[in-house]
Backbone as CSV, one residue per row, in Angstrom:
resi,resn,N_x,N_y,N_z,CA_x,CA_y,CA_z,C_x,C_y,C_z
1,MET,-13.941,46.583,-44.439,-15.098,46.477,-43.548,-15.354,45.029,-43.190
2,ALA,-15.660,44.799,-41.939,-15.946,43.443,-41.467,-17.347,43.400,-40.882
3,ARG,-17.871,42.193,-40.767,-19.178,41.996,-40.150,-18.956,41.529,-38.717
4,ILE,-19.414,42.337,-37.757,-19.218,42.042,-36.346,-20.571,41.718,-35.724
5,PHE,-20.650,40.600,-35.011,-21.884,40.230,-34.321,-21.708,40.498,-32.832
6,VAL,-22.553,41.358,-32.286,-22.466,41.750,-30.883,-23.555,41.056,-30.085
7,VAL,-23.167,40.325,-29.042,-24.116,39.662,-28.147,-23.972,40.325,-26.781
8,GLU,-24.877,41.259,-26.495,-24.825,42.042,-25.258,-26.256,42.357,-24.842
9,ASP,-26.652,41.938,-23.621,-28.036,42.136,-23.202,-28.323,43.540,-22.676
10,ASP,-27.287,44.296,-22.318,-27.474,45.679,-21.890,-27.638,46.534,-23.147
11,ALA,-28.856,47.015,-23.380,-29.153,47.727,-24.628,-28.269,48.959,-24.812
12,ALA,-28.014,49.695,-23.730,-27.203,50.902,-23.834,-25.768,50.563,-24.257
13,LEU,-25.204,49.535,-23.615,-23.849,49.117,-23.979,-23.811,48.574,-25.408
14,ARG,-24.832,47.805,-25.767,-24.901,47.234,-27.119,-24.951,48.336,-28.170
15,ASP,-25.773,49.348,-27.917,-25.892,50.438,-28.885,-24.600,51.243,-28.978
16,GLU,-23.969,51.479,-27.838,-22.722,52.240,-27.841,-21.622,51.476,-28.571
17,LEU,-21.537,50.192,-28.307,-20.522,49.379,-28.971,-20.788,49.307,-30.470
18,SER,-22.052,49.172,-30.833,-22.409,49.132,-32.254,-22.044,50.446,-32.926
19,ARG,-22.260,51.548,-32.222,-21.913,52.854,-32.782,-20.405,52.982,-33.003
20,LEU,-19.630,52.565,-32.006,-18.176,52.647,-32.122,-17.651,51.799,-33.279
21,LEU,-18.175,50.588,-33.385,-17.744,49.702,-34.463,-18.172,50.254,-35.817
22,GLY,-19.367,50.830,-35.852,-19.842,51.423,-37.092,-18.964,52.570,-37.549
23,LEU,-18.474,53.369,-36.593,-17.581,54.477,-36.932,-16.258,53.981,-37.516
24,GLN,-15.911,52.730,-37.199,-14.701,52.127,-37.757,-14.953,51.531,-39.139
25,GLY,-16.190,51.644,-39.609,-16.519,51.171,-40.945,-17.052,49.751,-40.990
26,HIS,-17.338,49.162,-39.824,-17.797,47.771,-39.794,-19.319,47.681,-39.878
27,GLU,-19.782,46.583,-40.419,-21.193,46.256,-40.379,-21.447,45.548,-39.054
28,VAL,-22.420,46.024,-38.304,-22.665,45.483,-36.970,-24.037,44.829,-36.910
29,LEU,-24.066,43.594,-36.471,-25.305,42.855,-36.251,-25.397,42.519,-34.764
30,SER,-26.606,42.324,-34.270,-26.773,41.963,-32.871,-28.091,41.240,-32.695
31,CYS,-28.298,40.695,-31.503,-29.564,40.026,-31.201,-30.142,40.629,-29.931
32,SER,-31.474,40.676,-29.858,-32.146,41.190,-28.671,-32.814,40.068,-27.896
33,SER,-32.869,38.880,-28.496,-33.364,37.677,-27.832,-32.188,36.738,-27.637
34,PHE,-32.177,36.029,-26.503,-30.997,35.227,-26.174,-31.345,33.756,-25.966
35,THR,-32.371,33.290,-26.669,-32.798,31.901,-26.533,-32.052,30.964,-27.468
36,GLN,-31.499,31.511,-28.571,-30.761,30.683,-29.526,-29.571,31.467,-30.083
37,VAL,-28.754,31.941,-29.175,-27.656,32.827,-29.548,-26.683,32.169,-30.520
38,ALA,-26.282,30.944,-30.228,-25.312,30.271,-31.091,-25.837,30.161,-32.522
39,LYS,-27.098,29.798,-32.669,-27.692,29.696,-34.008,-27.696,31.047,-34.708
40,ASP,-28.017,32.107,-33.960,-28.025,33.446,-34.543,-26.627,33.861,-34.994
41,VAL,-25.638,33.558,-34.173,-24.253,33.895,-34.518,-23.825,33.164,-35.784
42,LEU,-24.081,31.877,-35.844,-23.663,31.087,-37.001,-24.399,31.524,-38.261
43,ALA,-25.677,31.863,-38.126,-26.462,32.286,-39.283,-25.976,33.622,-39.832
44,ALA,-25.384,34.450,-38.969,-24.923,35.773,-39.392,-23.666,35.719,-40.240
45,ASP,-22.929,34.595,-40.165,-21.685,34.446,-40.918,-20.764,35.644,-40.679
46,ALA,-20.575,35.963,-39.404,-19.796,37.135,-39.026,-18.295,36.880,-39.140
47,ASP,-17.532,37.967,-39.162,-16.072,37.887,-39.187,-15.491,37.906,-37.779
48,CYS,-16.290,38.361,-36.812,-15.847,38.406,-35.420,-17.086,38.497,-34.538
49,VAL,-17.021,37.881,-33.359,-18.139,37.893,-32.421,-17.667,38.501,-31.103
50,ILE,-18.446,39.464,-30.608,-18.216,40.017,-29.272,-19.322,39.469,-28.390
51,LEU,-18.951,38.656,-27.415,-19.914,37.852,-26.662,-19.875,38.166,-25.180
52,ASP,-20.983,38.704,-24.657,-21.101,38.933,-23.219,-21.226,37.582,-22.516
53,LEU,-20.553,37.443,-21.389,-20.552,36.155,-20.689,-21.867,35.885,-19.968
54,LYS,-22.415,36.913,-19.343,-23.643,36.751,-18.568,-24.832,37.213,-19.400
55,LEU,-25.684,36.269,-19.789,-26.832,36.573,-20.637,-28.114,36.052,-19.989
56,PRO,-29.244,36.733,-20.169,-30.508,36.256,-19.606,-30.970,34.981,-20.316
57,GLY,-31.175,33.943,-19.536,-31.663,32.695,-20.110,-30.638,31.936,-20.909
58,SER,-29.389,32.373,-20.846,-28.340,31.694,-21.607,-27.015,31.880,-20.884
59,ASP,-26.005,31.210,-21.366,-24.684,31.277,-20.736,-23.636,31.459,-21.822
60,GLY,-22.823,32.499,-21.667,-21.823,32.802,-22.684,-20.852,31.674,-22.935
61,HIS,-20.493,30.941,-21.885,-19.591,29.803,-22.062,-20.217,28.758,-22.979
62,ALA,-21.502,28.458,-22.753,-22.182,27.465,-23.584,-22.309,27.952,-25.018
63,VAL,-22.578,29.241,-25.177,-22.679,29.814,-26.528,-21.350,29.681,-27.258
64,CYS,-20.266,30.032,-26.573,-18.933,29.931,-27.180,-18.641,28.493,-27.590
65,ARG,-18.939,27.552,-26.711,-18.716,26.136,-27.008,-19.496,25.706,-28.243
66,ASP,-20.770,26.109,-28.322,-21.612,25.687,-29.443,-21.168,26.330,-30.756
67,VAL,-20.754,27.586,-30.684,-20.248,28.263,-31.891,-18.970,27.601,-32.367
68,ARG,-18.082,27.293,-31.410,-16.783,26.728,-31.773,-16.914,25.335,-32.391
69,ARG,-17.976,24.627,-32.081,-18.188,23.311,-32.702,-18.387,23.424,-34.209
70,GLU,-18.911,24.587,-34.652,-19.274,24.743,-36.055,-18.405,25.747,-36.808
71,SER,-17.710,26.602,-36.092,-17.014,27.702,-36.755,-15.750,28.096,-36.007
72,GLN,-14.786,28.644,-36.757,-13.562,29.168,-36.165,-13.565,30.693,-36.126
73,VAL,-14.770,31.304,-36.228,-14.867,32.762,-36.157,-14.254,33.255,-34.850
74,PRO,-13.472,34.339,-34.885,-12.897,34.871,-33.647,-13.989,35.285,-32.663
75,VAL,-13.825,34.893,-31.398,-14.787,35.225,-30.347,-14.065,35.996,-29.246
76,ILE,-14.555,37.200,-28.977,-14.027,38.012,-27.888,-15.067,38.042,-26.788
77,MET,-14.729,37.526,-25.624,-15.671,37.479,-24.503,-15.601,38.759,-23.683
78,LEU,-16.775,39.256,-23.291,-16.881,40.390,-22.387,-17.488,39.922,-21.073
79,THR,-16.992,40.425,-19.964,-17.566,40.038,-18.676,-17.302,41.096,-17.626
80,SER,-18.215,41.210,-16.688,-18.020,42.111,-15.549,-17.304,41.396,-14.417
81,SER,-17.053,40.097,-14.595,-16.377,39.302,-13.583,-14.873,39.314,-13.809
82,ASP,-14.119,39.434,-12.713,-12.662,39.349,-12.834,-12.162,37.996,-12.351
83,SER,-13.071,37.009,-12.352,-12.730,35.667,-11.893,-11.779,34.986,-12.864
84,GLU,-10.670,34.487,-12.330,-9.718,33.756,-13.166,-10.367,32.484,-13.706
85,PHE,-11.252,31.891,-12.919,-11.942,30.676,-13.361,-12.739,30.940,-14.630
86,ASP,-13.483,32.060,-14.668,-14.275,32.394,-15.849,-13.376,32.583,-17.063
87,GLU,-12.240,33.239,-16.857,-11.325,33.477,-17.975,-10.757,32.165,-18.504
88,VAL,-10.300,31.325,-17.596,-9.720,30.050,-18.008,-10.754,29.187,-18.720
89,MET,-11.983,29.158,-18.179,-13.026,28.367,-18.825,-13.330,28.894,-20.225
90,GLY,-13.424,30.214,-20.348,-13.704,30.804,-21.648,-12.639,30.472,-22.671
91,MET,-11.386,30.560,-22.275,-10.293,30.249,-23.194,-10.282,28.766,-23.536
92,ASN,-10.575,27.933,-22.565,-10.602,26.495,-22.821,-11.724,26.104,-23.773
93,LEU,-12.796,26.883,-23.780,-13.914,26.589,-24.672,-13.723,27.186,-26.061
94,GLY,-12.614,27.897,-26.260,-12.303,28.362,-27.603,-12.365,29.855,-27.828
95,ALA,-12.596,30.650,-26.775,-12.585,32.099,-26.951,-11.185,32.551,-27.358
96,ASP,-11.122,33.537,-28.231,-9.832,34.044,-28.699,-9.285,35.141,-27.802
97,ASP,-10.177,35.818,-27.098,-9.744,36.912,-26.230,-10.783,37.099,-25.136
98,TYR,-10.403,37.846,-24.100,-11.234,37.975,-22.901,-11.048,39.389,-22.379
99,VAL,-12.136,40.164,-22.332,-12.056,41.573,-21.926,-12.978,41.795,-20.736
100,THR,-12.443,42.403,-19.685,-13.205,42.654,-18.465,-13.838,44.042,-18.499
101,LYS,-15.114,44.106,-18.122,-15.802,45.398,-17.989,-15.449,46.034,-16.650
102,PRO,-15.417,47.347,-16.551,-15.573,48.289,-17.663,-14.309,48.321,-18.513
103,TYR,-14.470,48.340,-19.805,-13.331,48.333,-20.705,-13.147,49.707,-21.340
104,ARG,-11.934,49.969,-21.750,-11.668,51.194,-22.494,-12.051,50.950,-23.943
105,PRO,-12.914,51.754,-24.521,-13.350,51.533,-25.900,-12.196,51.363,-26.879
106,ALA,-11.150,52.192,-26.741,-10.022,52.099,-27.666,-9.328,50.748,-27.550
107,ALA,-9.230,50.237,-26.315,-8.579,48.945,-26.102,-9.405,47.819,-26.712
108,LEU,-10.730,47.880,-26.537,-11.587,46.844,-27.111,-11.538,46.884,-28.631
109,LEU,-11.584,48.080,-29.205,-11.512,48.196,-30.663,-10.176,47.645,-31.181
110,ALA,-9.109,47.864,-30.411,-7.803,47.332,-30.812,-7.818,45.811,-30.796
111,ARG,-8.497,45.223,-29.810,-8.607,43.763,-29.750,-9.393,43.238,-30.954
112,VAL,-10.471,43.939,-31.314,-11.275,43.522,-32.463,-10.443,43.579,-33.744
113,GLU,-9.736,44.679,-33.949,-8.928,44.812,-35.162,-7.838,43.753,-35.206
114,SER,-7.258,43.454,-34.047,-6.228,42.426,-33.973,-6.792,41.070,-34.364
115,ALA,-7.977,40.754,-33.838,-8.618,39.471,-34.163,-8.922,39.382,-35.644
116,LEU,-9.365,40.485,-36.233,-9.687,40.487,-37.664,-8.429,40.319,-38.512
117,ARG,-7.350,40.977,-38.115,-6.096,40.837,-38.880,-5.610,39.398,-38.854
118,ARG,-5.665,38.781,-37.687,-5.219,37.393,-37.593,-6.088,36.488,-38.457
119,SER,-7.385,36.760,-38.445,-8.309,35.911,-39.190,-8.114,36.043,-40.686
120,ARG,-7.706,37.241,-41.136,-7.566,37.494,-42.568,-6.260,36.958,-43.142
121,ARG,-5.334,36.644,-42.287,-4.054,36.137,-42.782,-4.250,34.832,-43.542
122,GLY,-3.384,34.595,-44.467,-3.428,33.323,-45.193,-2.937,32.202,-44.302
123,GLU,-3.866,31.559,-43.597,-3.475,30.541,-42.629,-3.557,29.151,-43.266
124,ASP,-2.836,28.996,-44.387,-2.880,27.728,-45.099,-1.543,27.004,-45.054
125,ALA,-0.693,27.461,-44.134,0.641,26.875,-44.057,0.601,25.494,-43.412
126,ARG,1.498,24.640,-43.864,1.705,23.327,-43.246,3.180,23.268,-42.890
127,ILE,3.453,23.101,-41.621,4.822,23.169,-41.149,5.097,21.992,-40.230
128,ALA,6.334,21.451,-40.334,6.684,20.265,-39.549,7.951,20.509,-38.745
129,CYS,8.025,19.881,-37.582,9.201,19.987,-36.723,9.216,18.796,-35.778
130,LYS,10.283,17.997,-35.827,10.469,16.862,-34.926,9.292,15.887,-34.973
131,GLY,8.747,15.697,-36.153,7.641,14.765,-36.319,6.276,15.350,-36.063
132,VAL,6.224,16.568,-35.545,4.959,17.260,-35.293,4.610,18.072,-36.537
133,VAL,3.396,17.908,-37.037,2.965,18.597,-38.254,1.779,19.495,-37.920
134,LEU,1.947,20.782,-38.149,0.885,21.760,-37.929,0.254,22.111,-39.264
135,ASP,-1.038,21.911,-39.376,-1.781,22.222,-40.593,-2.709,23.391,-40.284
136,MET,-2.317,24.604,-40.683,-3.093,25.792,-40.371,-4.422,25.823,-41.115
137,ALA,-4.452,25.224,-42.308,-5.691,25.215,-43.091,-6.767,24.390,-42.392
138,ARG,-6.358,23.265,-41.812,-7.306,22.391,-41.120,-7.450,22.732,-39.640
139,GLY,-6.503,23.511,-39.138,-6.554,23.851,-37.724,-6.197,22.677,-36.836
140,THR,-5.289,21.820,-37.319,-4.942,20.613,-36.567,-3.430,20.487,-36.408
141,VAL,-3.041,19.670,-35.430,-1.652,19.272,-35.287,-1.625,17.750,-35.251
142,GLU,-0.640,17.163,-35.931,-0.558,15.707,-36.054,0.782,15.207,-35.518
143,PHE,0.757,13.987,-34.988,1.986,13.346,-34.523,1.795,11.835,-34.556
144,GLU,2.618,11.174,-35.336,2.607,9.710,-35.442,1.201,9.147,-35.689
145,GLY,0.518,9.755,-36.644,-0.781,9.241,-37.056,-1.966,9.713,-36.237
146,ARG,-1.721,10.473,-35.192,-2.807,10.993,-34.365,-2.911,12.500,-34.576
147,ALA,-4.124,13.020,-34.492,-4.337,14.446,-34.730,-5.322,15.016,-33.717
148,VAL,-5.195,16.310,-33.479,-6.127,16.993,-32.589,-6.354,18.400,-33.129
149,GLU,-7.573,18.903,-32.985,-7.877,20.262,-33.409,-7.341,21.252,-32.384
150,LEU,-6.862,22.390,-32.887,-6.352,23.449,-32.025,-7.231,24.687,-32.137
151,THR,-7.252,25.486,-31.082,-7.913,26.782,-31.165,-7.032,27.706,-32.016
152,ARG,-7.590,28.852,-32.407,-6.809,29.798,-33.207,-5.537,30.215,-32.485
153,ASN,-5.660,30.524,-31.199,-4.481,30.979,-30.468,-3.446,29.875,-30.310
154,GLU,-3.895,28.652,-30.088,-2.957,27.534,-30.024,-2.197,27.415,-31.343
155,GLN,-2.912,27.536,-32.456,-2.274,27.440,-33.767,-1.216,28.519,-33.937
156,ARG,-1.538,29.739,-33.543,-0.613,30.857,-33.753,0.631,30.730,-32.882
157,VAL,0.433,30.305,-31.638,1.587,30.097,-30.763,2.494,29.018,-31.340
158,LEU,1.903,27.894,-31.719,2.698,26.781,-32.223,3.368,27.133,-33.540
159,HIS,2.653,27.849,-34.407,3.232,28.223,-35.698,4.452,29.128,-35.508
160,LEU,4.343,30.103,-34.616,5.473,31.003,-34.376,6.670,30.245,-33.829
161,LEU,6.426,29.322,-32.907,7.524,28.545,-32.330,8.156,27.622,-33.361
162,MET,7.311,26.945,-34.156,7.840,26.000,-35.147,8.546,26.721,-36.286
163,ALA,8.056,27.896,-36.660,8.694,28.661,-37.735,10.056,29.199,-37.292
164,ASN,10.277,29.248,-35.978,11.555,29.738,-35.438,12.196,28.660,-34.581
165,ARG,12.091,27.413,-35.038,12.582,26.272,-34.267,14.019,26.480,-33.814
166,GLY,14.261,26.118,-32.567,15.605,26.262,-32.015,15.884,27.627,-31.424
167,ALA,14.995,28.590,-31.664,15.187,29.948,-31.135,14.181,30.209,-30.019
168,ILE,14.616,30.926,-29.004,13.727,31.265,-27.896,12.819,32.421,-28.314
169,ILE,11.512,32.216,-28.154,10.540,33.265,-28.434,10.028,33.789,-27.095
170,SER,10.183,35.081,-26.872,9.804,35.658,-25.584,8.291,35.732,-25.429
171,ARG,7.850,35.894,-24.191,6.423,36.046,-23.924,5.883,37.312,-24.597
172,GLN,6.698,38.370,-24.619,6.269,39.604,-25.262,6.041,39.386,-26.758
173,GLU,6.942,38.632,-27.403,6.778,38.340,-28.836,5.512,37.534,-29.088
174,LEU,5.239,36.590,-28.201,4.034,35.778,-28.361,2.772,36.621,-28.176
175,MET,2.787,37.529,-27.216,1.614,38.374,-26.997,1.370,39.305,-28.181
176,VAL,2.438,39.819,-28.763,2.281,40.657,-29.952,1.740,39.829,-31.114
177,GLU,2.197,38.587,-31.247,1.709,37.706,-32.308,0.218,37.426,-32.135
178,LEU,-0.219,37.224,-30.907,-1.617,36.889,-30.655,-2.529,38.104,-30.697
179,TRP,-2.079,39.217,-30.106,-2.975,40.360,-29.943,-2.447,41.644,-30.571
180,GLN,-1.335,41.569,-31.325,-0.724,42.731,-31.968,-0.268,43.790,-30.967
181,SER,-0.246,43.420,-29.699,0.180,44.331,-28.646,0.313,43.537,-27.359
182,ASP,1.134,44.027,-26.433,1.148,43.436,-25.107,0.706,44.460,-24.066
183,ALA,0.133,45.578,-24.553,-0.200,46.681,-23.655,-1.449,46.427,-22.833
184,PHE,-2.420,45.691,-23.409,-3.698,45.524,-22.723,-3.954,44.073,-22.332
185,VAL,-2.904,43.253,-22.354,-3.086,41.822,-22.159,-2.618,41.402,-20.767
186,ASP,-3.479,40.702,-20.054,-3.103,40.104,-18.780,-2.121,38.982,-19.079
187,ASP,-0.980,39.005,-18.412,0.051,38.000,-18.661,-0.474,36.591,-18.458
188,ASN,-1.437,36.437,-17.546,-1.993,35.121,-17.275,-2.734,34.555,-18.480
189,THR,-3.277,35.436,-19.332,-4.002,34.974,-20.518,-3.075,34.207,-21.446
190,LEU,-1.835,34.660,-21.588,-0.871,33.929,-22.406,-0.565,32.580,-21.769
191,THR,-0.410,32.554,-20.444,-0.138,31.299,-19.745,-1.249,30.292,-19.993
192,VAL,-2.494,30.754,-19.982,-3.633,29.879,-20.256,-3.488,29.250,-21.640
193,ASN,-3.119,30.055,-22.639,-2.969,29.545,-23.998,-1.815,28.548,-24.116
194,ILE,-0.713,28.827,-23.448,0.436,27.918,-23.481,0.071,26.585,-22.828
195,ASN,-0.567,26.643,-21.675,-0.945,25.411,-20.974,-1.936,24.597,-21.785
196,ARG,-2.869,25.265,-22.444,-3.846,24.563,-23.267,-3.159,23.887,-24.455
197,LEU,-2.167,24.570,-25.047,-1.412,23.978,-26.150,-0.653,22.748,-25.677
198,ARG,-0.049,22.822,-24.506,0.679,21.664,-23.970,-0.253,20.455,-23.824
199,LYS,-1.456,20.691,-23.324,-2.420,19.600,-23.150,-2.831,19.008,-24.491
200,SER,-3.024,19.853,-25.483,-3.390,19.363,-26.816,-2.281,18.501,-27.396
201,LEU,-1.043,18.945,-27.263,0.088,18.171,-27.778,0.209,16.845,-27.033
202,ALA,0.051,16.876,-25.721,0.154,15.649,-24.923,-0.931,14.648,-25.306
203,SER,-2.100,15.148,-25.706,-3.218,14.260,-26.021,-2.958,13.385,-27.241
204,ILE,-1.995,13.780,-28.094,-1.660,12.957,-29.265,-0.276,12.329,-29.130
205,GLY,0.267,12.383,-27.919,1.521,11.681,-27.658,2.793,12.449,-27.919
206,VAL,2.709,13.747,-28.153,3.932,14.539,-28.358,4.714,14.578,-27.048
207,PRO,6.008,14.279,-27.076,6.810,14.266,-25.843,6.774,15.605,-25.113
208,ASP,6.843,15.541,-23.786,6.772,16.751,-22.967,7.883,17.746,-23.302
209,ASP,9.037,17.245,-23.732,10.158,18.144,-23.982,10.144,18.759,-25.383
210,PHE,9.042,18.575,-26.118,8.938,19.212,-27.437,8.834,20.732,-27.277
211,LEU,7.961,21.178,-26.392,7.785,22.604,-26.127,8.508,22.910,-24.816
212,VAL,9.605,23.633,-24.920,10.504,23.865,-23.780,10.284,25.275,-23.223
213,THR,10.217,25.365,-21.906,10.153,26.655,-21.231,11.550,27.054,-20.762
214,ARG,11.987,28.231,-21.128,13.234,28.799,-20.615,12.853,29.900,-19.642
215,ARG,12.951,29.590,-18.354,12.489,30.514,-17.319,13.121,31.904,-17.483
216,GLY,12.254,32.907,-17.480,12.718,34.284,-17.603,13.072,34.682,-19.016
217,GLN,12.989,33.735,-19.970,13.353,34.053,-21.351,12.190,33.850,-22.320
218,GLY,11.544,32.669,-22.258,10.450,32.412,-23.180,10.307,30.938,-23.466
219,TYR,9.985,30.607,-24.719,9.693,29.215,-25.107,10.387,28.905,-26.435
220,LEU,10.601,27.597,-26.661,11.149,27.171,-27.933,10.771,25.724,-28.192
221,VAL,10.843,25.323,-29.465,10.662,23.920,-29.845,11.908,23.496,-30.608
């Protein structure tokens, strides 16, 4: 059983989602006031957060940013918007997943379970490749004395590539690693994560050719 915090201003949707999660054996918490959402989320010490993007008197992007400053709890964003800009912004602010309404309940529950499985893994590995050191316990990557924090998805992508150095990892393999499935994932969401990882690596001076794209095949380091 996990503790799930639901941030949804539509009471009917919130109750239905809480019911579905409860049937899966999870403890479900939620808020009905949206003036201090980030504080409420952090105080709940949840295992996963389901966060509506559009909130009265608040903004889901800002909430995600504020939560991510203090915690690495998995955040799944919900939105009625199909704007690529909203998705990219959400992922850049640290969201682990992005689900567009109306969603299929089974698909959303699968995303939640996937996020929980990833979070429960022993992410204490420290792995090095070509001078790049990934520290899963700290959530950082280091290169020549410089370090930068990575999002959960950035860590998982980099860990899979570094653990299989020299081998091409397909986009399908990466999507399964991130979401335990590629059935409900927009291919662009993976691209967002890859591009964000490239920027993080570049920010500490990692050469551009460290993470190689093999067109039509996948990626390798």
